[in-house]
N, C-alpha and C positions, 0 to 999 in steps of 0.2 A: 866489754866490748858498753857503749859509749848512749846516755842517750838523746836526742835535740831536745830540748820546752823549753814552752812556752811560759814567761813570769800572766799570773795572772798580772793586771795591771795595766790600766788605762793611759797609765806618762807614753806616751807618743816615743822618745828613743829605746824605750823598751817594749816593744813591738817590733825583738824579732827571736833567734831558734835564743839560746842556751844546753851552755854540753853539761855535762854531769854524769857520773864515775853509775856504775850500773854496782853493787857491789856483790856480793859475794850470795851473801841472802835473800838479794832476790832477786838471781838469774831463774834466767824462766816464768819467771814471774807480771814481768811485766809489760805490755801492750803499746799503743800506737790508739790512745783516748784518751789512757786512765789518768790520772788525776793522783800528783804528790807530791808531798813534801820536803824544799828541801832552804839552803842556806842562801840566803843571799845575799851579800856586801856582806857591811861589819851588823847589821842587823843582829841581836842573842833570836828575836821572833821568827817559826819559821814561814816560809810563806807556798802560796800553793802554786803547784807549777801546772803546765796538761801535754801530756809523751806525745810532739806529733810527729818521733821519727829515729829512728837510729842507724847509727854509723860503727865504725873499730876503734875507729882512732877522732882522738883531737890535738887541734896545735894549740889549746892553750892549756895549763894550767886549772888539771877541775873539782873539784870535787865530789864528798856522795848524795845522794837519794839518800835525803834521812826517810824517809816513812809514802805507807801508802794510803790517800784520803779508801776509804769504805763505802759503799755506796752507788750510788751512779755513776759510766763509765758511758768514751760515749762509743764514738764505733770510726775505723775508717774511713768510712765517709765523711762522715760528719768529722771525722779534722779533716777531707779532702773541698766539703762544702765550704766552710770558715773561712779557709785559704783565699778561696774565691772569691767569700762575699770581703772579710779581709782588700782585699787587690779590684775589684766593682768597683762598690763603692768607699774607696780609702778611713777606712780603717781599720780601729786594731786586731788583730787576729783575735786576742784574750774576750777583746767584746762582743766578736760573733761565735766565738764558743758558749760562752756560758748560755746567748741564747737560745745557747740547745739543750742548757742542764733543764729539773724540776723546779718545779716553782721553792724560795724560799733552800735553793743548795748554794747556791751562788753567794754570799756573804765570809768573807779572809776572812772573819773572825766567830771563829769556827762558836763560840758554843750562845750565836747569837741567830746562825741555824734552826732553821726547821724541823728538829731528830725524828727520824724515823716512826713509826707508830706502829708496838708493841703488842698485842694479845693473847692470853691463853688464854686457848682450845682444851680439851678435854677428852680421853681420849680411857677404852677401856686395853687396859693386863693382858685378863686375864679372862677364856675360851670364852662363847657364852652356855656350852654345854654345864660347865663350871660352872660357871657363875646362878646357873637354876639351879644345878646338885645341890649350893650351899644356903641357898637358897628354899627349898625341899625338908634341910635337915636342919635348917634352925643356926646356920655359920651365919647369915649372914638373922637380923635375926628383929631388927629396929627395920618402922616402919617407914618411915626416913629414907633413908641408906638405902632403904628397894625398890624407890620412888625413882633414885639417882640411875638403879642399877638398872630400869626397865627404859627410863628412858634414851640414855646410851644404846641399848638393847640395838636401838632403830634410829636414833640423832644423833649417829657416833658422832665424831671435832667436832664437837656445840661448841662455845664460848660459855664459860665456866660463870659471867654474869648472869646469859641467857639460862645454863641450864640453871644457877641456883632461884631464878624470875618463875620459869616452867613445871620445875616439878617440887619448889615450896619451899625451898630448901637454905641455912641459913652452909657460909663456907668453911666454920669451924667439919658439916657435917663431912659434902667433898673432902677437904683436907684426911681427915682419920678415916676416908672411904681411898685414897691413896698411901697413908700410909699404914694399911693394912693387902697394901697392892692392888686392891684389883679394879684404879683404873692411877692411870699421867693425864700430869700436869702442863703443855705443853708451850715452849710461848715460840710464837712468829709476828716477822715482822708483816705488817700489813698494806703495801699500797697507798700511800695519800691522794685525792684527785679528790682539789681541787674546787672544780667544775660538779658536788657528785652531786649537791643540795644546788646550785641551780637547775635555774629556770628559764629555761634562756626560750624568744619568740619566738617563732620564725618571720619572714621578716618581708618585701615586693623588693626589684632595680626603683629605684627612684631617677627623674627622669632629670636629668640636665639642664638647669639655664640657660638662660642664651647663652652670656658669657660664658658659661662650665662649657655650654659644647662648643664652640671658641678653641677657649684653648689646650681641651684633651682635644682636639683632631687637630687645632697645629702640631701635641705634644708625639701624637701619636702615627701623625704625616713621618715628620724626625727619625723614630725607628727606624718604621719601616724606611725609610734609608739608610741608613745602613751610618747614617749622620748621628755629631755627639755634641751639639748644643748645652748650654745653661739654661735652664731657663727662670724667671724673677713668680710664681702663682701671689696674688696677693688675693686672699678673704679674710675669711673672720674661722679662728684653728675647730676644728670641730663641727661646720656649722655646712649643710645640704647643699 
């Protein structure tokens, strides 16, 4: 199986597909839209590429795909949209693809990327009846340990840091309960939201000036007539 790959590059002569062999270890794992690592040219450093299609054979001598990038991948619809955008706006397909990736994941230097955020969550490992039995029979004697267990009975899946704060205990208490099999700590990846702390103010439509309205109507008229023309619009960047 041969994968058709777009190299993550802004170089114009690389704005085409390159064929790469799908090794047996990746058979059945790859799909259109996935990000992969590939050898390219004489460079010893692996390049990032995007799979945009598959075929059975290649007319060229091909190299093997070296690895698969973890994390966010694109869909087939994303790839088709990127192809259309590149054709419509005369730009590289890779540039269009990168616009669809989350912020912080587009760097070619892997160490410079925003790492996926992982947090530790606490879950009960024993049944509640068994925990209550151990508390009643003084198997669990520590007041702090009992506070932790009582809190988790109502708030399972809480963050370790939150459990420390709300139960007023140290991490050592939690670790001891984990060691004794009462709870487990699970590390989970949390999706980053770059806009979570941004306060976006609702805006109202702005009225165009006389010159702006003239320019707008001229362009709109051309679009409505399905005509293709070039326009040079003069003005201060970002101005109303």
